[in-house]
C-alpha positions as a Python dict, from the first residue, in 0.01 Angstrom:
ca = {
    (1, 'X'): (0, 0, 0),
    (2, 'X'): (-256, -114, -255),
    (3, 'X'): (-613, -170, -143),
    (4, 'X'): (-737, -513, -248),
    (5, 'X'): (-1101, -518, -347),
    (6, 'X'): (-1301, -818, -231),
    (7, 'X'): (-1391, -1058, -512),
    (8, 'X'): (-1721, -981, -681),
    (9, 'X'): (-1961, -1272, -713),
    (10, 'X'): (-2218, -1195, -984),
    (11, 'X'): (-2582, -1273, -921),
    (12, 'X'): (-2752, -1537, -1133),
    (13, 'X'): (-3028, -1424, -1367),
    (14, 'X'): (-3124, -1762, -1510),
    (15, 'X'): (-3374, -1849, -1239),
    (16, 'X'): (-3624, -1572, -1331),
    (17, 'X'): (-3612, -1686, -1693),
    (18, 'X'): (-3680, -2049, -1602),
    (19, 'X'): (-3956, -1960, -1355),
    (20, 'X'): (-4111, -1719, -1604),
    (21, 'X'): (-4126, -1984, -1875),
    (22, 'X'): (-4270, -2251, -1647),
    (23, 'X'): (-4510, -2018, -1470),
    (24, 'X'): (-4622, -1861, -1796),
    (25, 'X'): (-4691, -2199, -1953),
    (26, 'X'): (-4894, -2310, -1653),
    (27, 'X'): (-5096, -1989, -1633),
    (28, 'X'): (-5139, -1991, -2010),
    (29, 'X'): (-5263, -2351, -2002),
    (30, 'X'): (-5523, -2255, -1741),
    (31, 'X'): (-5654, -1991, -1981),
    (32, 'X'): (-5626, -2218, -2286),
    (33, 'X'): (-5328, -2034, -2437),
    (34, 'X'): (-5018, -2225, -2324),
    (35, 'X'): (-4793, -2091, -2601),
    (36, 'X'): (-4891, -1731, -2540),
    (37, 'X'): (-4839, -1775, -2166),
    (38, 'X'): (-4499, -1933, -2228),
    (39, 'X'): (-4390, -1642, -2449),
    (40, 'X'): (-4516, -1380, -2204),
    (41, 'X'): (-4346, -1562, -1916),
    (42, 'X'): (-4026, -1580, -2118),
    (43, 'X'): (-4038, -1207, -2191),
    (44, 'X'): (-4100, -1122, -1824),
    (45, 'X'): (-3823, -1356, -1711),
    (46, 'X'): (-3576, -1201, -1954),
    (47, 'X'): (-3678, -852, -1840),
    (48, 'X'): (-3619, -945, -1475),
    (49, 'X'): (-3285, -1106, -1563),
    (50, 'X'): (-3176, -789, -1746),
    (51, 'X'): (-3269, -577, -1443),
    (52, 'X'): (-3065, -810, -1219),
    (53, 'X'): (-2774, -792, -1459),
    (54, 'X'): (-2787, -410, -1482),
    (55, 'X'): (-2804, -360, -1106),
    (56, 'X'): (-2521, -609, -1048),
    (57, 'X'): (-2274, -432, -1275),
}
């Protein structure tokens, strides 16, 4: 008798990217560097999404 594995539902990693971009732009605008904040937020969001992806595999 074959054991059926339950279906795997992958976790979404897009939310950290979106929140990182928006949060970075807002924090960057407060400090007068909106573009730099946006890029840093993007990098952090991508890093978090990669960690989610790696742990979900």
